[in-house]
C-alpha positions, 0 to 999 in steps of 0.5 A: 537050653533053658528059655529066658522069656516067653517069647523064646518059649513061644518060638520053640513051639510048632505053629499050631500049638503057638497059636493055641498058647497065644489064644490061651495067654490072651485069655489070661490077660483078658480075664486077669487084668494086670497079670504079669508074664514071666518064665518060672519052672521053665514055662510061661507064668502069669503073676499078680503082685509077685504071686504066680496065678497060673503056669502054661505048658505046651506038650505033645497032645495038650496044653497043661494049666497048673495048678488046678486047685479044688474048684466049686461046683459046678465048675469042678464037674465041668473040669474033671474031664480035663483033669490030667494029673491031680493038680493040672488041666490038660486041654487037648490040641484036638479040641477047641479051647473050653473058653467059658471053663477057663474063664471060671478057672482063671478067676478062681485062680486069681482070687486064690493069688490075691487072697494068699 
């Protein structure tokens, strides 16, 4: 069954993964003020003025952040260790969230959405 709201998505996650998602979602709201939450592509999506900024998806071993565009240095080098697919950042559950890197990536994604 497809979820219709972010709350439904979160309710379907194991407690530890839900906590990581909530922490990551709070970071998105802090770094990108005014961002709106919705479900798109069956995952929590954050948008500015109707334009998607970032999608988050919880998987068995990681949380993925989509899309991951080309990033400027030194962010690109730091993000490389988390790059799972060409356009995704994979954040393993066994590691703390890389908050500083995520802030920089989210700022880049927000700037991209604003200029589109």
